[in-house]
C-alpha positions, 0 to 999 in steps of 0.5 A, a space after each residue: 948163136 946162129 949165124 945170120 947172112 946178109 944178102 943184097 937182091 942182085 939187079 936183073 938184066 937190063 930191060 928193053 924201053 918198051 917192057 920197062 913202061 909195063 908192070 912185070 909179069 908174076 910167076 904163078 903162085 906157089 905154096 910151101 907146106 912148112 907151117 913152122 916156117 911161117 910161125 918163125 917169121 911171124 915170131 921174129 917180126 911181131 915186135 919190128 915196126 912194119 915200116 923197118 922190114 919187108 916181110 918174109 918168104 918161105 921156100 917152097 922146096 925146103 922150107 928156108 926162111 928169108 927176112 926181108 930188110 928196107 934199104 935207104 936211110 933206115 937200112 942200118 937200124 932196121 938191119 940191126 933190129 931184125 937181125 936181133 930178133 932172128 937171133 933171139 928166136 928159139 926157133 932154128 929156122 929163123 936163127 938160120 934165116 937169110 936176109 935180103 935188102 928190099 925197097 919197099 916196106 911191108 907197110 907201104 905194100 899192104 897200103 897199095 895191096 888193100 886200097 890203093 890198087 883197087 881204088 885205082 882199078 875202079 877209076 881207071 876200069 882195069 879189071 882187077 880181080 885179086 891182090 896178093 902181097 909177094 914179099 919175095 918179089 917185094 911187090 903187090 901182085 895184081 891179077 887182072 881178068 884180061 891182061 893188056 898193055 894199057 893196064 900193065 901200063 897204067 899200073 906201072 905209071 901209077 905204082 912203079 916197080 911196086 907191082 906185078 901183075 898175072 892173068 886170073 879169071 874172076 872167081 866163080 862163087 859156088 852158089 848152088 849131106 842129105 838128111 841131116 836132123 836137129 842138132 845140125 852138123 857142118 858139112 850138110 846140104 843146105 838150101 836157101 830160098 826167099 821166104 815165099 818160096 822159089 828157086 834155092 841157093 844150094 850151099 853147104 853148112 859149115 860150123 857152129 858158132 856163137 854171137 850175141 849169146 846165140 847158137 848159129 851155123 855159119 855158111 858162105 855169106 854169098 849164099 844169102 848176099 845182100 844187093 838182090 832183090 830177094 834175101 834168101 833167108 829161109 834155110 832147109 836141109 835136104 838134096 838137090 835134084 840127083 843127090 841122095 835119090 832126090 828126083 824134084 827139080 830145084 831140090 828136095 826139102 827134107 826138114 827145117 834147118 833155120 833162118 839167115 839172121 846175119 850176112 857180111 857180104 854186099 854185092 854190087 852191080 858192077 866189078 867196078 862198084 865191088 872195087 870201090 867199096 869196102 871188102 866184105 865178109 863172105 860169112 852168113 850166120 844161120 840160127 839154128 840149133 847146131 852141134 860141134 861136128 861135122 861131116 868128114 871129108 870122104 863119105 856122106 855119114 862119117 862125122 867128127 867132133 870139132 874140138 879146137 880152132 886156131 887163134 883169131 890172128 894166127 898165120 895159117 900159111 903152109 897149113 894142110 886142110 881138108 873140106 867137106 863140101 856136100 857136092 863133092 863129099 869133100 876131100 883133103 890134100 890142099 895147103 893154105 897159101 903164104 897170105 890172105 888175098 883180096 879177091 873180087 867174084 861174081 855172085 849168080 842169083 835167079 838169073 842175075 850176075 852180081 859182084 862182090 869183094 872179100 878178104 880170103 885165104 887161098 888153098 891149093 891141092 898138093 896131093 891127092 885128086 880132090 876138087 871143089 865144086 859148085 854147091 861146096 860154098 860154105 863148107 867147113 875147113 878143118 885139119 884132123 886134131 887129135 881125135 877130132 878135127 880143128 876148124 879153120 873157116 868156111 869155103 867161098 869159092 874157086 881157085 887153082 886149075 879148072 877141073 872140068 866145072 870144078 877146081 883143084 883148090 879153093 879160097 875160104 874165109 877164115 874164122 878169125 876175120 869174123 869178130 872185126 865184124 861181129 865182135 864176140 864171134 867165136 866157133 863152138 867146140 866139144 866141151 
């Protein structure tokens, strides 16, 4: 039987009176490439009431698992329940886990992160652009587009020491291979226009799926977002000017691709409206003839079969992934962050900018030199699996360090978020 250590969080050095009036600053986000540790943490806490624990964290360097137990009157019973669950696990990383006592439960932090911070930001005009749970800090990390003392003070007064802050710009959405006849593959360039023609939103096809017994191709919802005067529903395959010998301003339409049937993202005129309304699903469904294949990262012609996808409720933190965007031709070397992030982002179409909010995952570059760029929106997010690939989702927008007009990371919508909006939705794989 493994030995379970119980630690308590040490107190920080005393802060000045002025500092204590402000929400503290959070360190930059880190990713931990140890999916087995995240799986073990999920298994240990699966049957534990979220009011009894404060989540878990995985050390980015060693993969060591730390599980957090709520203090106060529930401390003794909570500690006993969680320790028993850890010792019952067959995973060595769980049986050797560290334990720390914290103030806020996972339930409390989730309520603050998913709803209360956003409503408060909308009412106080704080400029919140993202929220994420940081169980290691036992806080909700709130990202502000402009880091001001007034905003930090307001968050401190409202939420006490349950929040920390960092500065982060509003996510830039990539709403910008080239001759992909039916049945269509994921990773192809698609151009979305209004039924009457006009300027196109340039995006990337994601992966095939079925919904209501209808075959569809997934792309990003903001490629055909609700809220604009025109809904871009007519989809063609082709190339942008400068891509694949296309010299036409506005892009070259080479063949019909399909029609936008469903879109899960509504945009709003202001950041405050996006904050105060429910988060959307940054996915759109295109009715088309599609094949369970995708163009793999690295060139314009190589394809792979889609042979698998994770369970809808699986925790994909720590997974190493690739994207196959049509602008960059895709790249690998990204690691999924420790949890989902609620993000506000801007969407521009026809000279008009509006704002949306969605629940996404972040993937940051941990090896190589790959980037994600405008026009990669909707691209399949996948990992090699046997002789093919396992599909995780579709690319949404920018994340990580800026590299020119691109970024060394991206945010993406996990496929498992879709069934809550579109019951019965399921990716299509090779039979």
